[in-house]
C-alpha positions as a Python dict, from the first residue, in 0.01 Angstrom:
ca = {
    (1, 'X'): (0, 0, 0),
    (2, 'X'): (86, -46, 372),
    (3, 'X'): (403, 136, 478),
    (4, 'X'): (663, -61, 668),
    (5, 'X'): (959, 8, 896),
    (6, 'X'): (1243, -173, 1060),
    (7, 'X'): (1244, -212, 1437),
    (8, 'X'): (1518, -358, 1649),
    (9, 'X'): (1485, -582, 1949),
    (10, 'X'): (1768, -544, 2193),
    (11, 'X'): (1864, -809, 2451),
    (12, 'X'): (1679, -723, 2769),
    (13, 'X'): (1797, -757, 3129),
    (14, 'X'): (1632, -1091, 3211),
    (15, 'X'): (1649, -1037, 3585),
    (16, 'X'): (1873, -968, 3883),
    (17, 'X'): (2100, -729, 3698),
    (18, 'X'): (2237, -983, 3457),
    (19, 'X'): (2477, -824, 3209),
    (20, 'X'): (2492, -1080, 2928),
    (21, 'X'): (2328, -1393, 2782),
    (22, 'X'): (2428, -1659, 2530),
    (23, 'X'): (2216, -1718, 2225),
    (24, 'X'): (2145, -2091, 2234),
    (25, 'X'): (1922, -2116, 1934),
    (26, 'X'): (1696, -1914, 1703),
    (27, 'X'): (1343, -2040, 1661),
    (28, 'X'): (1294, -1817, 1353),
    (29, 'X'): (1491, -1738, 1037),
    (30, 'X'): (1526, -1430, 816),
    (31, 'X'): (1209, -1393, 621),
    (32, 'X'): (981, -1566, 868),
    (33, 'X'): (659, -1402, 970),
    (34, 'X'): (614, -1385, 1344),
    (35, 'X'): (330, -1296, 1572),
    (36, 'X'): (325, -1091, 1891),
    (37, 'X'): (477, -1291, 2186),
    (38, 'X'): (583, -1580, 1963),
    (39, 'X'): (902, -1746, 2098),
    (40, 'X'): (1186, -1641, 1868),
    (41, 'X'): (1500, -1748, 2058),
    (42, 'X'): (1630, -1952, 2349),
    (43, 'X'): (1905, -1781, 2551),
    (44, 'X'): (2108, -1886, 2854),
    (45, 'X'): (2172, -1641, 3128),
    (46, 'X'): (2400, -1694, 3421),
    (47, 'X'): (2113, -1855, 3597),
    (48, 'X'): (1879, -2030, 3355),
    (49, 'X'): (1769, -2100, 3000),
    (50, 'X'): (1500, -1848, 2899),
    (51, 'X'): (1267, -1835, 2599),
    (52, 'X'): (1245, -1485, 2441),
    (53, 'X'): (907, -1379, 2305),
    (54, 'X'): (876, -1144, 2011),
    (55, 'X'): (769, -786, 2104),
    (56, 'X'): (642, -728, 1751),
    (57, 'X'): (430, -887, 1487),
    (58, 'X'): (607, -869, 1149),
    (59, 'X'): (881, -1029, 936),
    (60, 'X'): (1230, -1115, 1055),
    (61, 'X'): (1471, -886, 863),
    (62, 'X'): (1804, -940, 1037),
    (63, 'X'): (1937, -1187, 1299),
    (64, 'X'): (2223, -988, 1444),
    (65, 'X'): (2386, -1271, 1638),
    (66, 'X'): (2463, -1636, 1575),
    (67, 'X'): (2387, -1928, 1818),
    (68, 'X'): (2672, -1976, 2060),
    (69, 'X'): (2744, -1599, 2081),
    (70, 'X'): (2753, -1426, 2423),
    (71, 'X'): (2568, -1095, 2391),
    (72, 'X'): (2575, -797, 2625),
    (73, 'X'): (2243, -660, 2751),
    (74, 'X'): (2123, -376, 2529),
    (75, 'X'): (2283, -507, 2208),
    (76, 'X'): (2050, -561, 1908),
    (77, 'X'): (1977, -927, 1852),
    (78, 'X'): (1703, -917, 1584),
    (79, 'X'): (1536, -661, 1352),
    (80, 'X'): (1177, -687, 1229),
    (81, 'X'): (1000, -540, 928),
    (82, 'X'): (665, -430, 1066),
    (83, 'X'): (362, -248, 924),
    (84, 'X'): (360, 115, 1026),
    (85, 'X'): (6, 83, 1162),
    (86, 'X'): (72, 117, 1536),
    (87, 'X'): (-151, -169, 1649),
    (88, 'X'): (-39, -463, 1855),
    (89, 'X'): (-241, -715, 1652),
    (90, 'X'): (-69, -672, 1322),
    (91, 'X'): (113, -343, 1328),
    (92, 'X'): (410, -459, 1524),
    (93, 'X'): (342, -264, 1844),
    (94, 'X'): (549, -380, 2142),
    (95, 'X'): (409, -589, 2412),
    (96, 'X'): (291, -389, 2711),
    (97, 'X'): (561, -331, 2968),
    (98, 'X'): (835, -477, 2753),
    (99, 'X'): (1152, -276, 2837),
    (100, 'X'): (1334, -425, 2538),
    (101, 'X'): (1075, -287, 2290),
    (102, 'X'): (1045, 77, 2401),
    (103, 'X'): (1042, 310, 2100),
    (104, 'X'): (1255, 622, 2110),
    (105, 'X'): (1335, 888, 1860),
    (106, 'X'): (1536, 1204, 1881),
    (107, 'X'): (1324, 1380, 1621),
    (108, 'X'): (975, 1252, 1699),
    (109, 'X'): (778, 988, 1512),
    (110, 'X'): (910, 895, 1166),
    (111, 'X'): (716, 936, 851),
    (112, 'X'): (534, 633, 707),
    (113, 'X'): (775, 386, 559),
    (114, 'X'): (1061, 520, 772),
    (115, 'X'): (1287, 341, 1019),
    (116, 'X'): (1280, 332, 1398),
    (117, 'X'): (1545, 192, 1625),
    (118, 'X'): (1351, 17, 1896),
    (119, 'X'): (1505, 20, 2244),
    (120, 'X'): (1784, 252, 2130),
    (121, 'X'): (1814, 556, 2354),
    (122, 'X'): (1817, 895, 2183),
    (123, 'X'): (2137, 1096, 2211),
    (124, 'X'): (2033, 1305, 2516),
    (125, 'X'): (1754, 1099, 2657),
    (126, 'X'): (1784, 908, 2986),
    (127, 'X'): (1923, 557, 2946),
    (128, 'X'): (1663, 279, 2948),
    (129, 'X'): (1697, 3, 3209),
    (130, 'X'): (1875, -297, 3069),
    (131, 'X'): (2032, -131, 2764),
    (132, 'X'): (2375, -36, 2891),
    (133, 'X'): (2521, 311, 2883),
    (134, 'X'): (2445, 570, 2610),
    (135, 'X'): (2759, 578, 2391),
    (136, 'X'): (2843, 836, 2130),
    (137, 'X'): (3097, 711, 1874),
    (138, 'X'): (3177, 744, 1512),
    (139, 'X'): (3397, 542, 1285),
    (140, 'X'): (3404, 294, 1004),
    (141, 'X'): (3131, 26, 989),
    (142, 'X'): (3211, -288, 1184),
    (143, 'X'): (3238, -633, 1023),
    (144, 'X'): (2902, -728, 1174),
    (145, 'X'): (2721, -424, 1031),
    (146, 'X'): (2858, -489, 681),
    (147, 'X'): (2755, -853, 704),
    (148, 'X'): (2403, -758, 813),
    (149, 'X'): (2354, -533, 511),
    (150, 'X'): (2463, -815, 284),
    (151, 'X'): (2235, -1060, 470),
    (152, 'X'): (1932, -838, 421),
    (153, 'X'): (2012, -789, 52),
    (154, 'X'): (2044, -1163, -8),
    (155, 'X'): (1754, -1288, 210),
    (156, 'X'): (1487, -1024, 133),
    (157, 'X'): (1573, -797, -158),
    (158, 'X'): (1233, -623, -128),
    (159, 'X'): (1316, -500, 223),
    (160, 'X'): (1677, -398, 156),
    (161, 'X'): (1583, -40, 81),
    (162, 'X'): (1445, 13, 430),
    (163, 'X'): (1679, -226, 618),
    (164, 'X'): (2007, -83, 491),
    (165, 'X'): (1965, 262, 638),
    (166, 'X'): (1903, 134, 990),
    (167, 'X'): (2201, -97, 973),
    (168, 'X'): (2417, 178, 824),
    (169, 'X'): (2310, 418, 1097),
    (170, 'X'): (2393, 153, 1361),
    (171, 'X'): (2729, 113, 1198),
    (172, 'X'): (2806, 482, 1231),
    (173, 'X'): (2746, 474, 1607),
    (174, 'X'): (2891, 135, 1696),
    (175, 'X'): (3231, 91, 1856),
    (176, 'X'): (3451, -127, 1636),
    (177, 'X'): (3384, -456, 1809),
    (178, 'X'): (3624, -734, 1907),
    (179, 'X'): (3656, -986, 1628),
    (180, 'X'): (3404, -1268, 1684),
    (181, 'X'): (3574, -1592, 1781),
    (182, 'X'): (3568, -1860, 2048),
    (183, 'X'): (3805, -1872, 2352),
    (184, 'X'): (4013, -2162, 2209),
    (185, 'X'): (4062, -1970, 1889),
    (186, 'X'): (4163, -1654, 2071),
    (187, 'X'): (4413, -1856, 2272),
    (188, 'X'): (4561, -2003, 1958),
    (189, 'X'): (4591, -1655, 1811),
    (190, 'X'): (4770, -1533, 2128),
    (191, 'X'): (5004, -1834, 2117),
    (192, 'X'): (5091, -1761, 1752),
    (193, 'X'): (5120, -1386, 1808),
    (194, 'X'): (4838, -1303, 1567),
    (195, 'X'): (4612, -998, 1597),
    (196, 'X'): (4261, -1122, 1522),
    (197, 'X'): (4172, -772, 1390),
    (198, 'X'): (4375, -868, 1085),
    (199, 'X'): (4201, -1204, 1029),
    (200, 'X'): (3893, -1254, 812),
    (201, 'X'): (3643, -1500, 949),
    (202, 'X'): (3493, -1768, 723),
    (203, 'X'): (3257, -1915, 988),
    (204, 'X'): (2886, -1828, 1034),
    (205, 'X'): (2831, -1453, 1050),
    (206, 'X'): (3201, -1384, 1005),
    (207, 'X'): (3309, -1603, 1305),
    (208, 'X'): (3686, -1654, 1304),
    (209, 'X'): (3768, -2026, 1311),
    (210, 'X'): (4080, -2213, 1403),
    (211, 'X'): (4149, -2276, 1037),
    (212, 'X'): (4131, -1902, 967),
    (213, 'X'): (4401, -1834, 1229),
    (214, 'X'): (4620, -2120, 1103),
    (215, 'X'): (4584, -2011, 738),
    (216, 'X'): (4679, -1652, 833),
    (217, 'X'): (4985, -1762, 1018),
    (218, 'X'): (5097, -1974, 721),
    (219, 'X'): (5153, -2269, 950),
    (220, 'X'): (4849, -2489, 906),
    (221, 'X'): (4994, -2837, 954),
    (222, 'X'): (5212, -2789, 1264),
    (223, 'X'): (4947, -2621, 1484),
    (224, 'X'): (4690, -2875, 1366),
    (225, 'X'): (4917, -3162, 1482),
    (226, 'X'): (4967, -2994, 1819),
    (227, 'X'): (4593, -2937, 1858),
    (228, 'X'): (4520, -3296, 1769),
    (229, 'X'): (4763, -3417, 2030),
    (230, 'X'): (4620, -3188, 2294),
    (231, 'X'): (4261, -3286, 2223),
    (232, 'X'): (4345, -3652, 2312),
    (233, 'X'): (4486, -3553, 2652),
    (234, 'X'): (4267, -3265, 2764),
    (235, 'X'): (3948, -3084, 2685),
    (236, 'X'): (3892, -2716, 2750),
    (237, 'X'): (3545, -2575, 2808),
    (238, 'X'): (3470, -2204, 2843),
    (239, 'X'): (3352, -2103, 3188),
    (240, 'X'): (3012, -1943, 3128),
    (241, 'X'): (2645, -1960, 3201),
    (242, 'X'): (2522, -2145, 3510),
    (243, 'X'): (2863, -2282, 3594),
    (244, 'X'): (3023, -1937, 3592),
    (245, 'X'): (2744, -1793, 3815),
    (246, 'X'): (2752, -2081, 4057),
    (247, 'X'): (3133, -2061, 4097),
    (248, 'X'): (3114, -1685, 4169),
    (249, 'X'): (2834, -1734, 4417),
    (250, 'X'): (3010, -2010, 4601),
    (251, 'X'): (3339, -1819, 4628),
    (252, 'X'): (3149, -1519, 4758),
    (253, 'X'): (2967, -1725, 5013),
    (254, 'X'): (3278, -1917, 5131),
    (255, 'X'): (3481, -1597, 5182),
    (256, 'X'): (3201, -1386, 5333),
    (257, 'X'): (3000, -1601, 5568),
    (258, 'X'): (3183, -1787, 5850),
    (259, 'X'): (3057, -2143, 5792),
    (260, 'X'): (2998, -2385, 6079),
    (261, 'X'): (2888, -2740, 6001),
    (262, 'X'): (2727, -2986, 6246),
    (263, 'X'): (2633, -3352, 6190),
    (264, 'X'): (2363, -3576, 6329),
    (265, 'X'): (2302, -3945, 6254),
    (266, 'X'): (1953, -4070, 6324),
    (267, 'X'): (1733, -4377, 6292),
    (268, 'X'): (1474, -4292, 6029),
    (269, 'X'): (1305, -4628, 6021),
    (270, 'X'): (978, -4469, 6140),
    (271, 'X'): (989, -4207, 5860),
    (272, 'X'): (1048, -4470, 5596),
    (273, 'X'): (760, -4674, 5727),
    (274, 'X'): (537, -4361, 5716),
    (275, 'X'): (651, -4296, 5361),
    (276, 'X'): (548, -4641, 5252),
    (277, 'X'): (203, -4603, 5415),
    (278, 'X'): (150, -4268, 5247),
    (279, 'X'): (242, -4412, 4907),
    (280, 'X'): (-24, -4673, 4950),
    (281, 'X'): (-285, -4424, 5066),
    (282, 'X'): (-561, -4310, 4836),
    (283, 'X'): (-509, -3956, 4959),
    (284, 'X'): (-163, -3955, 4798),
    (285, 'X'): (-244, -4152, 4486),
    (286, 'X'): (-65, -3989, 4191),
    (287, 'X'): (180, -3790, 4412),
    (288, 'X'): (550, -3851, 4401),
    (289, 'X'): (671, -3910, 4760),
    (290, 'X'): (1039, -3948, 4849),
    (291, 'X'): (1250, -3906, 5166),
    (292, 'X'): (1320, -3550, 5036),
    (293, 'X'): (945, -3472, 5057),
    (294, 'X'): (924, -3577, 5427),
    (295, 'X'): (1257, -3406, 5509),
    (296, 'X'): (1148, -3083, 5340),
    (297, 'X'): (831, -3076, 5552),
    (298, 'X'): (1037, -3151, 5864),
    (299, 'X'): (1268, -2858, 5791),
    (300, 'X'): (966, -2627, 5763),
    (301, 'X'): (831, -2749, 6095),
    (302, 'X'): (1165, -2719, 6271),
    (303, 'X'): (1203, -2361, 6152),
    (304, 'X'): (896, -2259, 6351),
    (305, 'X'): (1082, -2310, 6676),
    (306, 'X'): (1414, -2190, 6531),
    (307, 'X'): (1342, -1890, 6308),
    (308, 'X'): (1692, -1752, 6332),
    (309, 'X'): (1802, -2000, 6064),
    (310, 'X'): (1556, -1835, 5828),
    (311, 'X'): (1727, -1494, 5810),
    (312, 'X'): (1989, -1292, 5620),
    (313, 'X'): (2288, -1075, 5708),
    (314, 'X'): (2245, -734, 5535),
    (315, 'X'): (2599, -603, 5528),
    (316, 'X'): (2515, -283, 5346),
    (317, 'X'): (2254, -171, 5603),
    (318, 'X'): (2414, -343, 5895),
    (319, 'X'): (2091, -527, 5978),
    (320, 'X'): (1973, -880, 6030),
    (321, 'X'): (1671, -951, 5816),
    (322, 'X'): (1430, -1200, 5975),
    (323, 'X'): (1210, -1368, 5711),
    (324, 'X'): (851, -1434, 5814),
    (325, 'X'): (807, -1669, 5518),
    (326, 'X'): (1013, -1959, 5384),
    (327, 'X'): (1131, -1973, 5023),
    (328, 'X'): (1270, -2324, 5040),
    (329, 'X'): (1571, -2383, 4803),
    (330, 'X'): (1630, -2727, 4662),
    (331, 'X'): (1976, -2792, 4508),
    (332, 'X'): (1930, -2953, 4169),
    (333, 'X'): (2208, -3101, 3949),
    (334, 'X'): (2148, -3021, 3585),
    (335, 'X'): (2340, -3075, 3263),
    (336, 'X'): (2441, -2708, 3276),
    (337, 'X'): (2556, -2720, 3639),
    (338, 'X'): (2415, -2681, 3988),
    (339, 'X'): (2109, -2462, 4040),
    (340, 'X'): (1909, -2390, 4354),
    (341, 'X'): (1551, -2295, 4265),
    (342, 'X'): (1320, -2233, 4554),
    (343, 'X'): (958, -2299, 4641),
    (344, 'X'): (792, -1967, 4734),
    (345, 'X'): (606, -1952, 5067),
    (346, 'X'): (668, -2321, 5121),
    (347, 'X'): (558, -2300, 5488),
    (348, 'X'): (197, -2258, 5364),
    (349, 'X'): (194, -2584, 5165),
    (350, 'X'): (37, -2912, 5276),
    (351, 'X'): (243, -3230, 5224),
    (352, 'X'): (63, -3304, 4899),
    (353, 'X'): (115, -2947, 4771),
    (354, 'X'): (482, -2966, 4874),
    (355, 'X'): (516, -3297, 4687),
    (356, 'X'): (376, -3141, 4368),
    (357, 'X'): (592, -2828, 4403),
    (358, 'X'): (911, -3045, 4448),
    (359, 'X'): (827, -3254, 4145),
    (360, 'X'): (763, -2947, 3925),
    (361, 'X'): (1074, -2774, 4055),
    (362, 'X'): (1314, -3061, 3984),
    (363, 'X'): (1162, -3143, 3646),
    (364, 'X'): (1186, -2781, 3542),
    (365, 'X'): (1544, -2744, 3668),
    (366, 'X'): (1665, -3053, 3485),
    (367, 'X'): (1515, -2935, 3157),
    (368, 'X'): (1696, -2607, 3203),
    (369, 'X'): (1370, -2405, 3198),
    (370, 'X'): (1386, -2255, 3547),
    (371, 'X'): (1302, -1885, 3542),
    (372, 'X'): (1533, -1631, 3699),
    (373, 'X'): (1267, -1538, 3960),
    (374, 'X'): (1260, -1898, 4084),
    (375, 'X'): (1637, -1891, 4130),
    (376, 'X'): (1633, -1573, 4348),
    (377, 'X'): (1490, -1489, 4692),
    (378, 'X'): (1560, -1819, 4869),
    (379, 'X'): (1577, -1814, 5251),
    (380, 'X'): (1707, -2157, 5343),
    (381, 'X'): (1812, -2457, 5132),
    (382, 'X'): (1826, -2835, 5118),
    (383, 'X'): (2072, -3046, 4919),
    (384, 'X'): (1999, -3411, 4881),
    (385, 'X'): (2346, -3576, 4850),
    (386, 'X'): (2196, -3907, 4954),
    (387, 'X'): (2074, -3972, 4598),
    (388, 'X'): (2444, -4011, 4502),
    (389, 'X'): (2509, -4255, 4787),
    (390, 'X'): (2688, -4000, 5006),
    (391, 'X'): (2638, -4006, 5381),
    (392, 'X'): (2743, -3655, 5487),
    (393, 'X'): (2921, -3342, 5372),
    (394, 'X'): (2986, -2976, 5443),
    (395, 'X'): (2751, -2782, 5214),
    (396, 'X'): (2832, -2422, 5129),
    (397, 'X'): (2562, -2167, 5198),
    (398, 'X'): (2369, -2006, 4921),
    (399, 'X'): (2459, -1636, 4923),
    (400, 'X'): (2205, -1442, 5128),
    (401, 'X'): (2092, -1738, 5332),
    (402, 'X'): (2180, -1840, 5688),
    (403, 'X'): (2158, -2214, 5664),
    (404, 'X'): (2162, -2521, 5433),
    (405, 'X'): (2080, -2882, 5523),
    (406, 'X'): (2237, -3182, 5351),
    (407, 'X'): (2049, -3511, 5355),
    (408, 'X'): (2262, -3821, 5348),
    (409, 'X'): (2178, -4161, 5209),
    (410, 'X'): (1932, -4385, 5391),
    (411, 'X'): (2120, -4705, 5476),
    (412, 'X'): (2045, -5025, 5672),
    (413, 'X'): (2286, -5045, 5967),
    (414, 'X'): (2315, -5201, 6313),
    (415, 'X'): (2155, -4967, 6567),
    (416, 'X'): (2063, -4976, 6932),
    (417, 'X'): (1677, -4997, 6936),
    (418, 'X'): (1489, -5065, 7258),
    (419, 'X'): (1815, -5160, 7418),
    (420, 'X'): (1881, -5424, 7156),
    (421, 'X'): (2105, -5432, 6851),
    (422, 'X'): (1880, -5432, 6542),
    (423, 'X'): (1912, -5359, 6171),
    (424, 'X'): (1754, -5016, 6124),
    (425, 'X'): (1741, -4754, 5847),
    (426, 'X'): (1985, -4475, 5931),
    (427, 'X'): (2053, -4132, 5783),
    (428, 'X'): (2308, -3861, 5850),
    (429, 'X'): (2213, -3491, 5847),
    (430, 'X'): (2464, -3214, 5788),
    (431, 'X'): (2380, -2853, 5875),
    (432, 'X'): (2595, -2559, 5767),
    (433, 'X'): (2506, -2213, 5905),
    (434, 'X'): (2636, -1857, 5907),
    (435, 'X'): (2793, -1806, 6249),
    (436, 'X'): (2733, -1430, 6226),
    (437, 'X'): (2360, -1494, 6242),
    (438, 'X'): (2324, -1830, 6412),
    (439, 'X'): (2483, -1918, 6740),
    (440, 'X'): (2601, -2273, 6808),
    (441, 'X'): (2311, -2328, 7041),
    (442, 'X'): (2051, -2215, 6785),
    (443, 'X'): (2201, -2424, 6510),
    (444, 'X'): (2221, -2729, 6734),
    (445, 'X'): (1861, -2691, 6851),
    (446, 'X'): (1731, -2676, 6498),
    (447, 'X'): (1929, -2982, 6397),
    (448, 'X'): (1809, -3171, 6702),
    (449, 'X'): (1446, -3080, 6624),
    (450, 'X'): (1489, -3185, 6261),
    (451, 'X'): (1636, -3512, 6370),
    (452, 'X'): (1361, -3575, 6625),
    (453, 'X'): (1094, -3532, 6364),
    (454, 'X'): (1261, -3768, 6116),
    (455, 'X'): (1330, -4021, 6391),
    (456, 'X'): (967, -4009, 6511),
    (457, 'X'): (723, -3817, 6283),
    (458, 'X'): (474, -3808, 6566),
    (459, 'X'): (698, -3543, 6727),
    (460, 'X'): (551, -3294, 6483),
    (461, 'X'): (249, -3279, 6718),
    (462, 'X'): (465, -3127, 6988),
    (463, 'X'): (600, -2854, 6760),
    (464, 'X'): (293, -2712, 6594),
}
């Protein structure tokens, strides 16, 4: 008979020093058999929605957190029952290089049929990256630990004998946690003067609901009427995920970099004519071409003569970092908020390659599947406010970047062309830049070059 053991998978740091993630959904349930690298959950970090692969092959023994719960990095999220065979094919060995599935033990390898806490640092061992500080505590089991024991007993009685000890041992070392509830419920408890530690939760996994708080206070009807009245007049949404990260980044940028914004209105009739010709060309058949595609290429060309705008102010080292590559950020509005993924080494791409990269970038962003690596490392950005019918604006710099270009709507307007008033297609460009890095002359030259290219695409020949 093959011996088994319980192994924990702790929430890893999914990039850029993130400290927490929200469990959006589980793709598995207790009792399911999973394979190595099978997607087991979907989580939302401060930057993107990420699919978590399983570091083990085995059977799901415990799901430690419910969907909608914000979990700190290093906290257990799922436990597996795996064969104690030590092979990655069927023995539940962790995937190579997976920081969240590193096995540690204070007393060496366990005997067959024993229990291992995976990713849990031993008492005096160095802390693993992404698992938080090593904490030594003792006390009564937490509500979550007791619920997990019961869950294992009910879902898989045959594994309870090996699952209970690992949950019990976890309970002995956990800090009694804050009662699980949502921000509106915590506010209601504060308003009623109720200590949530005294309230028993009836929601999934012991979640404390509004009804639990109201029942405890002995005033169910009155608060319910107040809540109903409030819900008709206002809606409160917790600040978290992408929205929380974006807000923090924009505040940091606005109060750190001295913004200067310049505007330029140009006749882009020639660019729009070029765009129509390219759409009808066999060379671009199947490619999605938009004014953003041409403008992005124009930005890349203009940067060649104005590299100062592709740089960063390194406050810690008191240095100006000049980038010799362009990671072009494209602001994308998504259901979860504004994100700015970037195209790596965009200056190396042809117009067709840039078109493909832009299409993939925007589709991925709107589906919420952008990876954390694609959201970091940008060097200059574009925001296309013209798609919303807006002519101009004062965009805020992405932190760590020296410039951002806003593209306005393309509109037909009376314009002086060949000394005659004619109806032409006109666009406004807005350029914000960090005045610590970019002087007014440098910013103005870049904007003028960009405008010249979009007014007459043939000007590219004078700049390359």
